[in-house]
Predicted model as a PDB file, atoms N, CA, C, CB and O in Angstrom, pLDDT in the B-factor column:
MODEL        1                                                                  
ATOM      1  N   MET A   1     -11.021  -6.775  18.008  1.00 48.00           N  
ATOM      2  CA  MET A   1     -10.917  -6.582  16.388  1.00 48.00           C  
ATOM      3  C   MET A   1     -11.966  -5.289  16.014  1.00 48.00           C  
ATOM      4  CB  MET A   1     -11.470  -8.185  15.475  1.00 48.00           C  
ATOM      5  O   MET A   1     -13.084  -5.673  16.360  1.00 48.00           O  
ATOM      6  N   SER A   2     -12.064  -3.852  15.422  1.00 59.00           N  
ATOM      7  CA  SER A   2     -13.142  -3.005  14.855  1.00 59.00           C  
ATOM      8  C   SER A   2     -14.138  -4.030  13.932  1.00 59.00           C  
ATOM      9  CB  SER A   2     -12.422  -1.720  13.896  1.00 59.00           C  
ATOM     10  O   SER A   2     -13.856  -4.982  13.205  1.00 59.00           O  
ATOM     11  N   LYS A   3     -15.491  -3.367  14.312  1.00 84.00           N  
ATOM     12  CA  LYS A   3     -16.293  -3.909  13.655  1.00 84.00           C  
ATOM     13  C   LYS A   3     -16.340  -2.438  11.974  1.00 84.00           C  
ATOM     14  CB  LYS A   3     -17.816  -4.245  14.893  1.00 84.00           C  
ATOM     15  O   LYS A   3     -15.741  -1.370  12.102  1.00 84.00           O  
ATOM     16  N   LEU A   4     -17.028  -2.737  10.828  1.00 90.00           N  
ATOM     17  CA  LEU A   4     -17.183  -1.696   9.948  1.00 90.00           C  
ATOM     18  C   LEU A   4     -18.111  -1.122   9.713  1.00 90.00           C  
ATOM     19  CB  LEU A   4     -16.920  -1.870   9.064  1.00 90.00           C  
ATOM     20  O   LEU A   4     -18.061  -2.164   9.059  1.00 90.00           O  
ATOM     21  N   SER A   5     -19.180  -0.391   9.488  1.00 93.00           N  
ATOM     22  CA  SER A   5     -20.353   0.291   9.319  1.00 93.00           C  
ATOM     23  C   SER A   5     -20.501   0.014   8.760  1.00 93.00           C  
ATOM     24  CB  SER A   5     -20.689   1.195   9.277  1.00 93.00           C  
ATOM     25  O   SER A   5     -19.568  -0.381   8.062  1.00 93.00           O  
ATOM     26  N   LYS A   6     -22.329  -0.213   8.150  1.00 94.00           N  
ATOM     27  CA  LYS A   6     -22.921  -0.649   6.208  1.00 94.00           C  
ATOM     28  C   LYS A   6     -22.109   0.939   5.927  1.00 94.00           C  
ATOM     29  CB  LYS A   6     -25.567  -0.739   5.598  1.00 94.00           C  
ATOM     30  O   LYS A   6     -21.008   0.633   5.471  1.00 94.00           O  
ATOM     31  N   LYS A   7     -22.161   1.790   5.975  1.00 94.00           N  
ATOM     32  CA  LYS A   7     -21.411   2.660   5.247  1.00 94.00           C  
ATOM     33  C   LYS A   7     -20.154   2.407   4.609  1.00 94.00           C  
ATOM     34  CB  LYS A   7     -21.234   3.544   5.927  1.00 94.00           C  
ATOM     35  O   LYS A   7     -19.809   2.190   3.447  1.00 94.00           O  
ATOM     36  N   THR A   8     -19.475   2.517   5.899  1.00 94.00           N  
ATOM     37  CA  THR A   8     -17.792   1.472   5.144  1.00 94.00           C  
ATOM     38  C   THR A   8     -17.629   0.739   4.322  1.00 94.00           C  
ATOM     39  CB  THR A   8     -17.103   0.541   5.778  1.00 94.00           C  
ATOM     40  O   THR A   8     -17.005   0.850   3.267  1.00 94.00           O  
ATOM     41  N   LYS A   9     -18.339  -0.302   4.865  1.00 95.00           N  
ATOM     42  CA  LYS A   9     -18.971  -1.302   3.811  1.00 95.00           C  
ATOM     43  C   LYS A   9     -19.131  -1.107   2.619  1.00 95.00           C  
ATOM     44  CB  LYS A   9     -20.058  -1.635   4.023  1.00 95.00           C  
ATOM     45  O   LYS A   9     -18.441  -1.594   1.723  1.00 95.00           O  
ATOM     46  N   LEU A  10     -20.196  -0.265   2.473  1.00 95.00           N  
ATOM     47  CA  LEU A  10     -20.861  -0.527   0.962  1.00 95.00           C  
ATOM     48  C   LEU A  10     -19.673   0.286   0.216  1.00 95.00           C  
ATOM     49  CB  LEU A  10     -22.711   0.219   0.641  1.00 95.00           C  
ATOM     50  O   LEU A  10     -19.502  -0.119  -0.934  1.00 95.00           O  
ATOM     51  N   ALA A  11     -18.664   1.529   0.680  1.00 95.00           N  
ATOM     52  CA  ALA A  11     -17.858   2.235   0.355  1.00 95.00           C  
ATOM     53  C   ALA A  11     -16.976   1.250  -0.063  1.00 95.00           C  
ATOM     54  CB  ALA A  11     -17.520   3.138   1.222  1.00 95.00           C  
ATOM     55  O   ALA A  11     -16.358   1.420  -1.115  1.00 95.00           O  
ATOM     56  N   LEU A  12     -16.847   0.414   0.489  1.00 95.00           N  
ATOM     57  CA  LEU A  12     -15.224  -0.413   0.220  1.00 95.00           C  
ATOM     58  C   LEU A  12     -16.072  -1.331  -1.212  1.00 95.00           C  
ATOM     59  CB  LEU A  12     -14.390  -1.874   2.118  1.00 95.00           C  
ATOM     60  O   LEU A  12     -15.607  -1.332  -2.352  1.00 95.00           O  
ATOM     61  N   LEU A  13     -17.244  -1.984  -0.846  1.00 95.00           N  
ATOM     62  CA  LEU A  13     -18.088  -2.818  -2.249  1.00 95.00           C  
ATOM     63  C   LEU A  13     -17.868  -1.593  -3.449  1.00 95.00           C  
ATOM     64  CB  LEU A  13     -20.271  -3.184  -1.901  1.00 95.00           C  
ATOM     65  O   LEU A  13     -17.135  -1.776  -4.421  1.00 95.00           O  
ATOM     66  N   GLY A  14     -18.432  -0.644  -3.273  1.00 93.00           N  
ATOM     67  CA  GLY A  14     -18.491   0.266  -4.338  1.00 93.00           C  
ATOM     68  C   GLY A  14     -17.207   1.571  -5.073  1.00 93.00           C  
ATOM     69  O   GLY A  14     -17.431   2.443  -5.913  1.00 93.00           O  
ATOM     70  N   ALA A  15     -15.800   1.212  -4.305  1.00 92.00           N  
ATOM     71  CA  ALA A  15     -14.725   1.480  -4.699  1.00 92.00           C  
ATOM     72  C   ALA A  15     -14.467   0.335  -5.356  1.00 92.00           C  
ATOM     73  CB  ALA A  15     -13.887   1.898  -3.810  1.00 92.00           C  
ATOM     74  O   ALA A  15     -14.243   0.363  -6.566  1.00 92.00           O  
ATOM     75  N   GLY A  16     -14.463  -1.107  -4.476  1.00 91.00           N  
ATOM     76  CA  GLY A  16     -14.228  -2.031  -5.549  1.00 91.00           C  
ATOM     77  C   GLY A  16     -14.774  -2.439  -7.184  1.00 91.00           C  
ATOM     78  O   GLY A  16     -14.079  -2.530  -8.196  1.00 91.00           O  
ATOM     79  N   LEU A  17     -15.919  -2.595  -7.069  1.00 90.00           N  
ATOM     80  CA  LEU A  17     -16.557  -2.024  -8.171  1.00 90.00           C  
ATOM     81  C   LEU A  17     -16.225  -1.539  -9.248  1.00 90.00           C  
ATOM     82  CB  LEU A  17     -17.053  -1.349  -7.924  1.00 90.00           C  
ATOM     83  O   LEU A  17     -16.053  -2.037 -10.360  1.00 90.00           O  
ATOM     84  N   TYR A  18     -16.062   0.434  -8.482  1.00 88.00           N  
ATOM     85  CA  TYR A  18     -15.763   1.047  -9.320  1.00 88.00           C  
ATOM     86  C   TYR A  18     -14.017   1.005 -10.140  1.00 88.00           C  
ATOM     87  CB  TYR A  18     -16.222   2.127  -8.722  1.00 88.00           C  
ATOM     88  O   TYR A  18     -13.843   1.743 -11.109  1.00 88.00           O  
ATOM     89  N   ILE A  19     -13.249   0.411  -9.815  1.00 84.00           N  
ATOM     90  CA  ILE A  19     -11.900   0.151 -10.163  1.00 84.00           C  
ATOM     91  C   ILE A  19     -11.851  -1.268 -10.986  1.00 84.00           C  
ATOM     92  CB  ILE A  19     -10.997   0.135  -8.808  1.00 84.00           C  
ATOM     93  O   ILE A  19     -10.967  -1.648 -11.753  1.00 84.00           O  
ATOM     94  N   ILE A  20     -12.673  -1.726 -10.726  1.00 85.00           N  
ATOM     95  CA  ILE A  20     -12.742  -2.843 -11.661  1.00 85.00           C  
ATOM     96  C   ILE A  20     -13.296  -2.972 -13.478  1.00 85.00           C  
ATOM     97  CB  ILE A  20     -13.596  -3.637 -10.854  1.00 85.00           C  
ATOM     98  O   ILE A  20     -12.958  -3.684 -14.424  1.00 85.00           O  
ATOM     99  N   MET A  21     -14.448  -1.697 -13.243  1.00 84.00           N  
ATOM    100  CA  MET A  21     -15.023  -1.753 -14.006  1.00 84.00           C  
ATOM    101  C   MET A  21     -14.730  -0.558 -15.025  1.00 84.00           C  
ATOM    102  CB  MET A  21     -16.072  -1.959 -13.499  1.00 84.00           C  
ATOM    103  O   MET A  21     -14.534   0.603 -14.666  1.00 84.00           O  
ATOM    104  N   PRO A  22     -14.728  -1.113 -16.652  1.00 76.00           N  
ATOM    105  CA  PRO A  22     -13.903  -0.291 -17.716  1.00 76.00           C  
ATOM    106  C   PRO A  22     -14.449   0.684 -17.555  1.00 76.00           C  
ATOM    107  CB  PRO A  22     -13.821  -0.613 -19.137  1.00 76.00           C  
ATOM    108  O   PRO A  22     -13.759   1.584 -18.033  1.00 76.00           O  
ATOM    109  N   VAL A  23     -15.276   1.030 -17.166  1.00 79.00           N  
ATOM    110  CA  VAL A  23     -15.990   2.461 -17.846  1.00 79.00           C  
ATOM    111  C   VAL A  23     -16.223   3.257 -16.756  1.00 79.00           C  
ATOM    112  CB  VAL A  23     -17.495   2.298 -18.685  1.00 79.00           C  
ATOM    113  O   VAL A  23     -16.973   2.871 -15.860  1.00 79.00           O  
ATOM    114  N   ASP A  24     -15.358   4.933 -16.699  1.00 78.00           N  
ATOM    115  CA  ASP A  24     -15.125   5.387 -15.822  1.00 78.00           C  
ATOM    116  C   ASP A  24     -16.400   6.699 -16.058  1.00 78.00           C  
ATOM    117  CB  ASP A  24     -13.571   5.555 -15.712  1.00 78.00           C  
ATOM    118  O   ASP A  24     -16.950   6.866 -17.147  1.00 78.00           O  
ATOM    119  N   VAL A  25     -16.741   7.630 -14.690  1.00 79.00           N  
ATOM    120  CA  VAL A  25     -17.169   8.663 -15.052  1.00 79.00           C  
ATOM    121  C   VAL A  25     -16.363   9.956 -16.061  1.00 79.00           C  
ATOM    122  CB  VAL A  25     -17.514   8.972 -13.904  1.00 79.00           C  
ATOM    123  O   VAL A  25     -17.060  10.730 -16.717  1.00 79.00           O  
ATOM    124  N   ILE A  26     -15.267  10.020 -16.064  1.00 80.00           N  
ATOM    125  CA  ILE A  26     -14.026  10.414 -16.264  1.00 80.00           C  
ATOM    126  C   ILE A  26     -13.751   9.656 -16.956  1.00 80.00           C  
ATOM    127  CB  ILE A  26     -13.223  10.580 -15.392  1.00 80.00           C  
ATOM    128  O   ILE A  26     -13.936   8.598 -16.354  1.00 80.00           O  
ATOM    129  N   PRO A  27     -13.250   9.371 -18.306  1.00 83.00           N  
ATOM    130  CA  PRO A  27     -12.252   8.980 -18.970  1.00 83.00           C  
ATOM    131  C   PRO A  27     -10.753   9.031 -18.157  1.00 83.00           C  
ATOM    132  CB  PRO A  27     -12.329   9.782 -20.157  1.00 83.00           C  
ATOM    133  O   PRO A  27     -10.592  10.123 -17.612  1.00 83.00           O  
ATOM    134  N   ASP A  28      -9.901   8.314 -18.010  1.00 79.00           N  
ATOM    135  CA  ASP A  28      -8.764   8.006 -17.402  1.00 79.00           C  
ATOM    136  C   ASP A  28      -7.640   9.058 -18.405  1.00 79.00           C  
ATOM    137  CB  ASP A  28      -8.533   6.199 -17.412  1.00 79.00           C  
ATOM    138  O   ASP A  28      -7.023   9.983 -17.876  1.00 79.00           O  
ATOM    139  N   PHE A  29      -7.511   8.724 -19.931  1.00 82.00           N  
ATOM    140  CA  PHE A  29      -7.259   9.834 -21.271  1.00 82.00           C  
ATOM    141  C   PHE A  29      -7.120  10.688 -21.176  1.00 82.00           C  
ATOM    142  CB  PHE A  29      -7.920  10.125 -22.119  1.00 82.00           C  
ATOM    143  O   PHE A  29      -6.281  11.046 -22.002  1.00 82.00           O  
ATOM    144  N   ILE A  30      -7.625  11.880 -20.267  1.00 82.00           N  
ATOM    145  CA  ILE A  30      -7.875  13.143 -20.561  1.00 82.00           C  
ATOM    146  C   ILE A  30      -7.197  13.583 -19.386  1.00 82.00           C  
ATOM    147  CB  ILE A  30      -9.325  13.567 -20.801  1.00 82.00           C  
ATOM    148  O   ILE A  30      -7.714  13.646 -18.270  1.00 82.00           O  
ATOM    149  N   VAL A  31      -5.910  13.915 -19.700  1.00 82.00           N  
ATOM    150  CA  VAL A  31      -4.857  14.586 -19.228  1.00 82.00           C  
ATOM    151  C   VAL A  31      -5.350  15.548 -18.026  1.00 82.00           C  
ATOM    152  CB  VAL A  31      -4.198  15.322 -20.394  1.00 82.00           C  
ATOM    153  O   VAL A  31      -6.038  16.498 -18.401  1.00 82.00           O  
ATOM    154  N   GLY A  32      -5.091  15.442 -16.560  1.00 80.00           N  
ATOM    155  CA  GLY A  32      -5.304  16.645 -15.620  1.00 80.00           C  
ATOM    156  C   GLY A  32      -6.478  16.132 -14.421  1.00 80.00           C  
ATOM    157  O   GLY A  32      -6.718  16.232 -13.218  1.00 80.00           O  
ATOM    158  N   PHE A  33      -7.312  15.161 -16.412  1.00 83.00           N  
ATOM    159  CA  PHE A  33      -9.007  15.160 -15.337  1.00 83.00           C  
ATOM    160  C   PHE A  33      -8.900  14.590 -15.095  1.00 83.00           C  
ATOM    161  CB  PHE A  33     -10.385  15.162 -15.420  1.00 83.00           C  
ATOM    162  O   PHE A  33      -8.877  14.690 -13.868  1.00 83.00           O  
ATOM    163  N   GLY A  34      -8.657  13.107 -15.576  1.00 82.00           N  
ATOM    164  CA  GLY A  34      -8.796  11.818 -15.519  1.00 82.00           C  
ATOM    165  C   GLY A  34      -9.264  10.699 -14.379  1.00 82.00           C  
ATOM    166  O   GLY A  34     -10.154   9.864 -14.214  1.00 82.00           O  
ATOM    167  N   GLN A  35      -8.102  11.217 -13.705  1.00 83.00           N  
ATOM    168  CA  GLN A  35      -7.985  10.878 -12.403  1.00 83.00           C  
ATOM    169  C   GLN A  35      -8.776  11.500 -11.476  1.00 83.00           C  
ATOM    170  CB  GLN A  35      -6.835  11.013 -12.050  1.00 83.00           C  
ATOM    171  O   GLN A  35      -8.507  11.182 -10.318  1.00 83.00           O  
ATOM    172  N   VAL A  36      -9.946  12.531 -11.662  1.00 87.00           N  
ATOM    173  CA  VAL A  36      -9.948  12.826 -10.496  1.00 87.00           C  
ATOM    174  C   VAL A  36     -11.167  12.492  -9.270  1.00 87.00           C  
ATOM    175  CB  VAL A  36      -9.727  14.000 -10.707  1.00 87.00           C  
ATOM    176  O   VAL A  36     -11.413  12.672  -8.077  1.00 87.00           O  
ATOM    177  N   ASP A  37     -11.848  11.715 -10.838  1.00 86.00           N  
ATOM    178  CA  ASP A  37     -12.951  10.441 -10.097  1.00 86.00           C  
ATOM    179  C   ASP A  37     -12.410   9.789  -9.112  1.00 86.00           C  
ATOM    180  CB  ASP A  37     -13.419   9.203 -11.030  1.00 86.00           C  
ATOM    181  O   ASP A  37     -12.642   9.872  -7.906  1.00 86.00           O  
ATOM    182  N   ASP A  38     -11.704   9.161  -9.662  1.00 86.00           N  
ATOM    183  CA  ASP A  38     -10.762   7.980  -8.989  1.00 86.00           C  
ATOM    184  C   ASP A  38      -9.812   8.802  -7.744  1.00 86.00           C  
ATOM    185  CB  ASP A  38      -9.561   7.176 -10.384  1.00 86.00           C  
ATOM    186  O   ASP A  38      -8.948   8.149  -7.158  1.00 86.00           O  
ATOM    187  N   LEU A  39      -9.923   9.526  -7.571  1.00 89.00           N  
ATOM    188  CA  LEU A  39      -9.564  10.802  -6.569  1.00 89.00           C  
ATOM    189  C   LEU A  39     -10.489  10.752  -5.598  1.00 89.00           C  
ATOM    190  CB  LEU A  39      -9.612  12.297  -7.203  1.00 89.00           C  
ATOM    191  O   LEU A  39     -10.233  10.574  -4.408  1.00 89.00           O  
ATOM    192  N   ALA A  40     -11.787  10.936  -6.165  1.00 91.00           N  
ATOM    193  CA  ALA A  40     -12.619  11.068  -5.095  1.00 91.00           C  
ATOM    194  C   ALA A  40     -13.100   9.625  -4.881  1.00 91.00           C  
ATOM    195  CB  ALA A  40     -13.747  12.119  -5.340  1.00 91.00           C  
ATOM    196  O   ALA A  40     -13.638   9.613  -3.774  1.00 91.00           O  
ATOM    197  N   VAL A  41     -13.137   8.763  -5.271  1.00 91.00           N  
ATOM    198  CA  VAL A  41     -13.827   7.608  -4.929  1.00 91.00           C  
ATOM    199  C   VAL A  41     -12.917   7.233  -3.408  1.00 91.00           C  
ATOM    200  CB  VAL A  41     -13.763   6.361  -6.322  1.00 91.00           C  
ATOM    201  O   VAL A  41     -13.378   6.984  -2.294  1.00 91.00           O  
ATOM    202  N   ALA A  42     -11.137   7.322  -3.968  1.00 92.00           N  
ATOM    203  CA  ALA A  42     -10.082   7.239  -2.886  1.00 92.00           C  
ATOM    204  C   ALA A  42     -10.317   7.658  -1.658  1.00 92.00           C  
ATOM    205  CB  ALA A  42      -9.033   7.868  -3.181  1.00 92.00           C  
ATOM    206  O   ALA A  42     -10.216   7.070  -0.582  1.00 92.00           O  
ATOM    207  N   THR A  43     -10.723   9.005  -1.992  1.00 95.00           N  
ATOM    208  CA  THR A  43     -11.045   9.900  -0.399  1.00 95.00           C  
ATOM    209  C   THR A  43     -12.232   9.692   0.075  1.00 95.00           C  
ATOM    210  CB  THR A  43     -11.026  11.534  -0.407  1.00 95.00           C  
ATOM    211  O   THR A  43     -12.203   9.926   1.283  1.00 95.00           O  
ATOM    212  N   TYR A  44     -13.457   9.309  -0.333  1.00 96.00           N  
ATOM    213  CA  TYR A  44     -14.532   8.872  -0.067  1.00 96.00           C  
ATOM    214  C   TYR A  44     -14.083   7.780   1.415  1.00 96.00           C  
ATOM    215  CB  TYR A  44     -15.176   8.216  -1.515  1.00 96.00           C  
ATOM    216  O   TYR A  44     -14.084   7.767   2.646  1.00 96.00           O  
ATOM    217  N   LEU A  45     -13.824   7.170   0.515  1.00 95.00           N  
ATOM    218  CA  LEU A  45     -13.365   5.406   1.075  1.00 95.00           C  
ATOM    219  C   LEU A  45     -12.469   5.770   2.296  1.00 95.00           C  
ATOM    220  CB  LEU A  45     -12.215   4.241  -0.286  1.00 95.00           C  
ATOM    221  O   LEU A  45     -12.695   5.269   3.398  1.00 95.00           O  
ATOM    222  N   ILE A  46     -11.435   6.661   2.083  1.00 96.00           N  
ATOM    223  CA  ILE A  46     -10.228   6.850   3.096  1.00 96.00           C  
ATOM    224  C   ILE A  46     -11.346   7.327   4.629  1.00 96.00           C  
ATOM    225  CB  ILE A  46      -8.824   8.438   2.384  1.00 96.00           C  
ATOM    226  O   ILE A  46     -11.234   6.851   5.759  1.00 96.00           O  
ATOM    227  N   LYS A  47     -11.985   7.988   4.341  1.00 96.00           N  
ATOM    228  CA  LYS A  47     -12.956   8.826   5.069  1.00 96.00           C  
ATOM    229  C   LYS A  47     -13.994   8.403   5.754  1.00 96.00           C  
ATOM    230  CB  LYS A  47     -13.461   9.583   4.366  1.00 96.00           C  
ATOM    231  O   LYS A  47     -14.473   8.931   6.758  1.00 96.00           O  
ATOM    232  N   CYS A  48     -14.398   7.304   5.132  1.00 95.00           N  
ATOM    233  CA  CYS A  48     -15.015   6.026   6.070  1.00 95.00           C  
ATOM    234  C   CYS A  48     -14.735   5.211   6.839  1.00 95.00           C  
ATOM    235  CB  CYS A  48     -15.391   5.310   5.686  1.00 95.00           C  
ATOM    236  O   CYS A  48     -15.335   4.443   7.591  1.00 95.00           O  
ATOM    237  N   LEU A  49     -13.623   5.469   6.558  1.00 95.00           N  
ATOM    238  CA  LEU A  49     -12.429   4.414   7.391  1.00 95.00           C  
ATOM    239  C   LEU A  49     -11.722   4.677   8.495  1.00 95.00           C  
ATOM    240  CB  LEU A  49     -11.327   4.097   6.649  1.00 95.00           C  
ATOM    241  O   LEU A  49     -11.119   3.950   9.284  1.00 95.00           O  
ATOM    242  N   TYR A  50     -11.901   5.912   8.423  1.00 96.00           N  
ATOM    243  CA  TYR A  50     -11.056   7.034   9.098  1.00 96.00           C  
ATOM    244  C   TYR A  50     -12.349   7.425  10.380  1.00 96.00           C  
ATOM    245  CB  TYR A  50     -10.562   8.600   7.751  1.00 96.00           C  
ATOM    246  O   TYR A  50     -12.447   7.399  11.607  1.00 96.00           O  
ATOM    247  N   GLY A  51     -12.922   7.666   9.564  1.00 94.00           N  
ATOM    248  CA  GLY A  51     -14.291   7.408  10.554  1.00 94.00           C  
ATOM    249  C   GLY A  51     -14.273   6.689  11.221  1.00 94.00           C  
ATOM    250  O   GLY A  51     -13.694   7.107  12.224  1.00 94.00           O  
ATOM    251  N   ASP A  52     -14.757   5.179  11.390  1.00 93.00           N  
ATOM    252  CA  ASP A  52     -14.844   4.015  11.654  1.00 93.00           C  
ATOM    253  C   ASP A  52     -13.843   3.876  12.564  1.00 93.00           C  
ATOM    254  CB  ASP A  52     -14.839   3.228  10.625  1.00 93.00           C  
ATOM    255  O   ASP A  52     -14.321   3.397  13.592  1.00 93.00           O  
ATOM    256  N   LEU A  53     -12.141   4.164  12.707  1.00 91.00           N  
ATOM    257  CA  LEU A  53     -11.176   3.996  13.257  1.00 91.00           C  
ATOM    258  C   LEU A  53     -11.208   4.536  14.472  1.00 91.00           C  
ATOM    259  CB  LEU A  53     -10.318   4.304  12.612  1.00 91.00           C  
ATOM    260  O   LEU A  53     -10.881   3.964  15.512  1.00 91.00           O  
ATOM    261  N   LYS A  54     -11.855   6.344  14.288  1.00 92.00           N  
ATOM    262  CA  LYS A  54     -11.868   6.779  15.250  1.00 92.00           C  
ATOM    263  C   LYS A  54     -13.098   7.019  16.220  1.00 92.00           C  
ATOM    264  CB  LYS A  54     -11.321   7.579  14.962  1.00 92.00           C  
ATOM    265  O   LYS A  54     -13.227   7.827  17.140  1.00 92.00           O  
ATOM    266  N   LYS A  55     -14.163   5.830  15.599  1.00 89.00           N  
ATOM    267  CA  LYS A  55     -15.000   5.778  16.618  1.00 89.00           C  
ATOM    268  C   LYS A  55     -14.811   4.040  17.560  1.00 89.00           C  
ATOM    269  CB  LYS A  55     -16.582   6.116  15.834  1.00 89.00           C  
ATOM    270  O   LYS A  55     -15.464   3.745  18.561  1.00 89.00           O  
ATOM    271  N   THR A  56     -13.861   3.220  16.949  1.00 86.00           N  
ATOM    272  CA  THR A  56     -12.791   2.029  17.307  1.00 86.00           C  
ATOM    273  C   THR A  56     -11.879   2.681  18.550  1.00 86.00           C  
ATOM    274  CB  THR A  56     -11.679   1.585  15.798  1.00 86.00           C  
ATOM    275  O   THR A  56     -11.469   2.143  19.578  1.00 86.00           O  
ATOM    276  N   LYS A  57     -11.758   3.720  18.176  1.00 85.00           N  
ATOM    277  CA  LYS A  57      -9.884   3.858  19.394  1.00 85.00           C  
ATOM    278  C   LYS A  57     -11.290   4.836  20.260  1.00 85.00           C  
ATOM    279  CB  LYS A  57      -7.435   5.350  18.436  1.00 85.00           C  
ATOM    280  O   LYS A  57     -11.249   4.432  21.422  1.00 85.00           O  
ATOM    281  N   LYS A  58     -12.037   5.526  20.182  1.00 83.00           N  
ATOM    282  CA  LYS A  58     -12.714   6.502  21.591  1.00 83.00           C  
ATOM    283  C   LYS A  58     -13.541   5.175  22.564  1.00 83.00           C  
ATOM    284  CB  LYS A  58     -14.295   8.068  20.871  1.00 83.00           C  
ATOM    285  O   LYS A  58     -13.569   4.969  23.778  1.00 83.00           O  
ATOM    286  N   ALA A  59     -14.132   4.472  21.440  1.00 80.00           N  
ATOM    287  CA  ALA A  59     -14.636   3.199  22.200  1.00 80.00           C  
ATOM    288  C   ALA A  59     -13.879   2.721  23.124  1.00 80.00           C  
ATOM    289  CB  ALA A  59     -14.859   2.127  21.431  1.00 80.00           C  
ATOM    290  O   ALA A  59     -14.277   2.732  24.289  1.00 80.00           O  
ATOM    291  N   SER A  60     -12.590   2.186  22.774  1.00 80.00           N  
ATOM    292  CA  SER A  60     -11.511   1.325  23.640  1.00 80.00           C  
ATOM    293  C   SER A  60     -11.111   2.402  24.632  1.00 80.00           C  
ATOM    294  CB  SER A  60     -10.072   0.675  22.716  1.00 80.00           C  
ATOM    295  O   SER A  60     -10.648   1.975  25.690  1.00 80.00           O  
ATOM    296  N   LEU A  61     -11.184   3.453  24.520  1.00 81.00           N  
ATOM    297  CA  LEU A  61     -10.446   3.840  25.662  1.00 81.00           C  
ATOM    298  C   LEU A  61     -11.599   4.520  26.926  1.00 81.00           C  
ATOM    299  CB  LEU A  61      -9.237   5.004  25.074  1.00 81.00           C  
ATOM    300  O   LEU A  61     -11.338   5.258  27.876  1.00 81.00           O  
ATOM    301  N   LEU A  62     -12.658   4.050  26.572  1.00 72.00           N  
ATOM    302  CA  LEU A  62     -13.364   4.348  27.336  1.00 72.00           C  
ATOM    303  C   LEU A  62     -13.712   2.952  28.266  1.00 72.00           C  
ATOM    304  CB  LEU A  62     -14.359   5.045  26.633  1.00 72.00           C  
ATOM    305  O   LEU A  62     -14.498   3.020  29.212  1.00 72.00           O  
TER     306      LEU A  62                                                      
ENDMDL                                                                          
END                                                                             
């Protein structure tokens, strides 16, 4: 079982809270730009998870 870094755990917590919060940095009703901030949060979370998975895979090959 892999362990998540503190950075990834904080990203998961932050993304979860951001999704639950009714207030967005860019309101979703603005067509074309409303989902940009949500996409940025999701992209950062995926980047953190990918980095942890990559480290785990590298460690398991050694």
